[in-house]
C-alpha positions, 0 to 999 in steps of 0.5 A: 580860091574865091569861094573859100574867102566867101566863108571867112567867118570874121570881118576886119575888126577895127581894134586889131591889125588884120593881114594875110599870111600865104605860104604854098597852099596855107592862107591865113587871115590874122588879127593881132595887136600890132603886125606880127605877119613876119613872125607868123609866116616863120612859123608857118614855114616851120609847121609846113616844113614838119608836116611835109617832111613827116609826110615824105616819111610816112605817107599814111599820115596824109592818105588815111581816112582812119586813125594811124598808129601813134608815133612818139618820135613825130614833131608836135603838131604832127603827134597832136593831130595823130592823137586827136584823130585817134580819139575822134575815129578820123584820119590825121589830115581831118585836123590839119587846118585847125592845127596850123591855126592853133599852134600859130595862135599858141605861138603868137599869144606872148606877143598879143593879148588878143588874136584871131588866127583863121585857116580855110574857115578854122579859127583859133582866137583869144578875146577880150571883147564880145565877137561874133563868128558869121556862119556860111552855109552855101545855099541854106536860108541860114547862110550869112544871116546866122552868127555865133557870139563869143564871150571874153575869155582868158582862154583861147577858142577854137571854132571850126567848120566842116561842110559837104557843100562848101570848100575843098575839105573831104566830107562823106555827109551833106551838111552845108555846115557843121560848126564846133566850138571848143577850147582846141582848134585842132580838135574841133576841126577833126570833131567838125569832120566826124560829126559832118560825116554823119549828117546826110539827110535832116533826120540825121542831124539829132543823131549827129549832135549826140555823137559830138556832145560825147566828147569832152572839151566840146562847148557847142555844136551848130548843124546847118542842112538846108532849112534844117537847123540843129544846136547843142551846148553853151552856144549863143546865136544871133541874126545878122 
């Protein structure tokens, strides 16, 4: 549990109310205008129930590392995960952390103009001011010293990270951090996994970026592997 909290990308912004929402294994860090933790907890419970019940009905949704067949009768969050994973060529659960963050963010959006919903290093946010996301990359010299700067925008951002050296998520690669900036956290989460699977040595970084840049809706990509750094897109990096 401790290591997971190390790589949370946001400190507590002073202009928002920040709090944690925990339901079973789901552990969200939320910042909103006003305290909406009760409502967010209700939404997390609802989405967890939909996911858990679907897994009981269809175990392949949980277990498959490859895309599974679509299901038009699935709950919205499940349907979105299946569709995104089919586009990316990964299993549906590669999108789960980003999916929960995004669906909770969409739900709370009418109640707060700005919000940050972070779920295990995957973030969905809408911001009216410039904010930064700190990059945690295990033992890389860039870890904790590099951040992604986000501009104010009426549209939400998804900022998701996959790692072969940090945290519990499954990755077949060895990157210390693969960060994807997109408009959808659900999609960015799955894409970070897809890109991360390619990175096993420094020579793979460019090929991995080429894989990611081919998808529509991607704003930027950052890859950290030890002392090797690769970046692409409309991505503003800063030293911290």
